[in-house]
N, C-alpha and C positions, 0 to 999 in steps of 0.2 A: 202642345204648348201650355194646357191646363195641367198636365203633369208637373211641367218645369215650374209653373206659378205655385201650385202647391208645395213642391219640393222647396222653394224659395221661402216660401212663408212660414214651413215648418222649422226650417234651418235658422231662419232669422229671427222669428218671433217668440218662438218657444225659450230659448235660453234667456232671451232679455226679459221675457214675463217671468220666468222664474227669479232672476234676478231681484225683479222689482218687488213680487210678492215676498221674497225673504227680508226685504229691506236693506239689501246690499246697496254699496255705492255703484252707480253706473257711469259716473262721469269719466272714469278711466278708459272706459270701452270707446270713447270719442277722440282720446289722444292719437294724434298723428302727426308724425311717425310714432310708433309706440316705443317709450323709453322708461315707463314708471313700472317698476315691479310690485304690485299689489297682491299677489297670490303667494301666501306661505305655505311651502310645500312640505309634506310629509316626510321625516328621515328615512334612511334606508332601513328596510325590514327583512331579515333574512327568510322568514314563514312566508311573507307574501311573494318574496321573490322566487322562492322554492315553489310554491302555489302554481303561480303565473307561468314559470318556466315547465313545470310539468303539464299544465293545460295547453300549452302551444305545442310542446314535445309530442304529445299523444293527439293533437289535432292534425300536423302534419306528419306524423309516423306513416300513416296507410300510404299516403302519396310517394313518398320517399322509399319507402320498401318497395313499391310497385315501379318506381323509376329505376331504381337499382337493378333489381330483378330484369327488367325489359333491357337496360344496358349490357348486360352479360349474355342474353340470348341472341338467336339469329336475327339480324335486321335485314330490312328489305335493302337491296342494292342501292349504293350510293351513287348518285350520278356525279360525274367529274366535276370538280370545282374549279373554275376559271379563276384568273388574277382578279383582283380588284380593278374597276373602270379608273382611268385616269382621274376624273374627279373624287373617286373614293380615296385613291392615294393623296390627292391635295389636301383632302378633309383629316386625314390621318396626321400629314405633317403640320397642317395648322394647329390641329388638336395639341400635338405634341408642344408646339412653340407657345401657345396660351397656356398649358399646363406648367411649362418654364416660368412664362411670365407671371402666372398666379402664386407661386410658390417661392419667387424671388424679389428683391426690392431695389432694381434698377433705378438710380435717380432720373434719367432720362424718360423713365416710364412712370413717374410718380402721378401724373395728370390722370392717367387711365388705370391705375392700381387697382381701383375699387370696382372695376367694370370688366372684369376676366371671365366672369361666370357666364355671361351671353355666347360670347364667341365660341368658349370652350365646349358647350353643351351644343352649340349649333354645329360644331366640326363632329363631334360623335354622332350625332342625327344624321350628318351625310355619310358619315365613315359607315355606320350601322346599315343604311341604305343601299351603300355600296357592296359591302358583305353580302347582303341579301341578293343583289343584283349578280353578284359574281355566282351564288348558286342557283338562281332560278332563273336568269335572264329576265327578270321583272323585279320591281321592289314598289313600295308603298308609294314614294315621293314621285315616281315617274307614270305609276299605274293609276293612282288616284290623286292627281296633283291639287284638284280643287279642294278635296277633304284634306288634303296634307296641309295646305296653307291656311285652311281655315281653323285648323287646331291651333294654330299659334294664337290668335286671340281668344277663342274658346279656352285655351289652356290658363291664360292669364287669369280670365273670370273664374274658372274652375278652381285655381289655387286661392284665389281671394276668400272664396268660401271657408277653407282651411284656416286663412290667417285670421278671419272673423271668429271662428269657433276657439282658436288659440287664445283670444281675449280672456275668455272665461276660465282658461285653465293654466295659461302661459307656460306651456311644456318646452317652448324653444323662444330665444332672444335672437336679435340681430345687433351686432356691435358697430357702434360709430354711426348710427342712422340719425344722430343729433344734428351731424353736419350737413343734411340735406333739407331743404324747405319740403312742405306737405306735397306740391306739386313735383319736385324732383324725386322724392322718395317714391311716389306713385309711378310716375314714368319708369324710373330705373327698375324698382321691383316688378313692375308689370312685363318689363323687357325680359328679366329673367324667368318670372313664373311662365312667360307664355312657351318655354321650350320643354315644360314637364310632360304634357301629353305626347308630343312628337317622339319625345325620347324613349318614354315606357311603349308606346304602341309599335314603335320601329323596332324596338328590341324584342317584343313578343313575336314579331313577325320573323324575326332573324331567329328566334327559337324554334318556331314551326317548320324550320327548313332542315331541321335534324329529324330524322325518321324515329328516334327514339320516343319523343313525345307522342307521336300518333300511335305507335305501337302499344305504348304503355297506358294511356288513357281512353282510347277507344274500347269500348265495352268494358269499363270499369264498373263501378258500384252504381246501380240504379237507385235513386231516391226519388219515388214517386210524391212524396209529401212536398218535394220543392214546387210541385205545380198546383198545391193546395192554395185556394184563396183564404181560406182559414188559419193557415199556418202564417202567411205574409200579414194577415191581419192582427194577428198576435204579435208578430215581431212589430209592426207599425205602433202599435199601443205601447210597446215596451220601448222602444226607440224614442217615441214622442214624449213618453215620461221621464225619460233618461235625459232628453235634452233639456227639459224643463228644470230638472234639478240638477244639470251640470255646474252651473253658476253657483248655487249655495254649497255644493258639494264636489270642488275640482278634485280634490285628493282621491275620491272613490270612483268618479264616473269618467276621469279623463280618457280612458280608452273609447269611449264613446266618440270622441273626435274622429277616429279613423272608420268605426264601425256604422256609426248611425247614418252617414250620408249613404251608404250602400244600401242600407235597409230601407231608408226613404224611397231611393230611386227605384229599387225592384219592386217594393211594395206597392207604389202607386201603379206599377206598370202591371204587376199581376192581378190587383185588386180591379183594373179596369179592361182586363182580359186580352192585355198585349203580350206579345213574346218579350222574354227577358232572358238574361244571361245565364241563368239556371234551368231553362227548359230543355237544352241538349244534355246538362248534367243529370236531370231527371231520368233521362233514359239511357244513361252510362257513358255519354261522351264529355268527359271532362279537359278535353285538351285545351280550350280557350281559357277555362278556369285556371288551369295549373300554369299555362304559358304566362298568362296575364300577371298573375301573381309572382311569378319568378322573376319576369322581366322587371318588375317593380323594385323587387329585391336587389337585382343586379344594379339596377339604376341608383337604388338607395346606397348600395357600397360606393358607388362612384361618387354620389353626392357626397357622402361623409367623407371620402378620402380627400377629394379634392378641395373641399371646404377646410380640412384640417389647418394647411399652412397658408391659407389666403387671408388677404389683408381684410377684405368684406367678408364676414362670415357669421355664422349662428353658433349658439350654444344651447345646451338642454339643462332643464332641472324637472325630473321626473319622480314623481312620489313614490315612496317605497322601494323602487327597484333601480335608484341610480348608482349602480355600481358596475365593474369589470366593463368598462367602455373600451369600444373599438372606434379610433378616432374621436369626435366629440360625442358620438351616441353611445348610451349604456347598451349592453349586450341585449337585453330584452326589447328595448325599444324597436328594434330591427323587425320585430314581428307585425308592426303597424303598417310595415311595407306591404304584406300580404293582401288584407283588403284593400289597402289604397289602390293596388294593380287591378282589382276588379272595380273599383270606381273608374280607374282610367278608362278600362274596356267600355263601361255603361257611357261615359262622357264621349267616347268616340263614336259608338253606336248612335247618340243622339245626334252629333254633327253629320254623320251619313244619311239617318233619317232627315234631317232638316235640308240636306241637299238633294234628297230624292223628291221630298215634297214639293220644293222649289221647281225642279223639272217638270214634275207633274203640272203645276200650275202654268208653267211656260213651256209648252210643247215645241214651240217652234225654237227654242235654243238648244235641242237636242241634235 
C-alpha cells in the first residue's frame, strides 16, 4: 500500500506542481467532461518521425528476430485443440452483433448507440477466455474468478490515471462528451475503462498457450542490470523529473505518459527489495514481458479498429509524428501499447497481491 500511495503522489502531484511552477493555467485540468483543447501541438516533423521510428524498430528488432526464428524451428508437440465451449461461442456471436451495432446507425438503436464499447469488449474478453479454455481446459476467468472480477473495478481506476496524465498533453480527445453530465460521463467512461485490464491480461494468457513464445523467450538475453537498485533509482529520478516537466513541455515529453507509470511502479518495487516483472527477464526469461507487450498491441489494434466507425469515439493529436494513420491512430502511436502492456501486467500483479494478503489476514475464508 505504501508503494501504491507513493505512485499516486508522484503521478498526480508532480505534473501539477510543474504546471504551477511554470505559471501555466491549471483551471482546464478540472474541466469534466473534458471538451476544451488548450494544448497547441507541434506539426509533423519528418526527422523526428524517422528518429523515433528507428528507435522503436531497433528496440523491438531482437525480439522479433528471436520470435521469427523460433517459429520456424522445431516446436514442442501441440496438444489437441478442442472446440470453444458453448459460452465461448455465445461470446463470439454477441461480439459480432455488437460490432455490427457499433458500426451501423439503426434508428431503433439510437438510444444505445453511444454505449456499444463495453458489451463488445466484454464479449471479446469472454471469447478469449473460451479460446484459452479450449487449449488448456482452464482459463483465467474460471481459474482465478475473484481476481478476474476484481480486475474490472481496478481497471477503471487504472485507466483514469492515464486520463489524468492526458490532461497535460492532450494526445487524444473523446467526441460528443458534451452531451453527458459529469456524473454520466464518469459512470459511462468508468464502465468502458473497466474492460482494459481483463482484455489485455486474458489476451496475454492466450498467447502463452502457444509454445513458440516459451521456446523463443526462455533463456533469451540475461540483463542483470534490471536487478540493480541504482539502475531503478536513476530511472525513478528521470521519470520524476519528466513528470514535473510534462505540463510545461507537452510536445517534447508526451511519450512519458506511457513510460513513466511503468518506471514508477517497478522502481518502487525494486528499491523496496520486492520482486518485480523484470526479475525473471534479468535471468533470461522474457516470456511475460513479451506476451504482455504483444497482448496490449493486439488489443490496441482492436481498440483502434472498433473505434474507427463507432459513434462514441476518440481521435488523436500527437506532436511531430501524426502521419500515416491506421484507423485514427498515427502509425508510431502504436508503440505506446508496448510499455502499456507491461503496466497492465504490473497492475494485474497488484490485484493478485491484494487478494493474497486478504486471504492471509482471513485464513478462515480459505
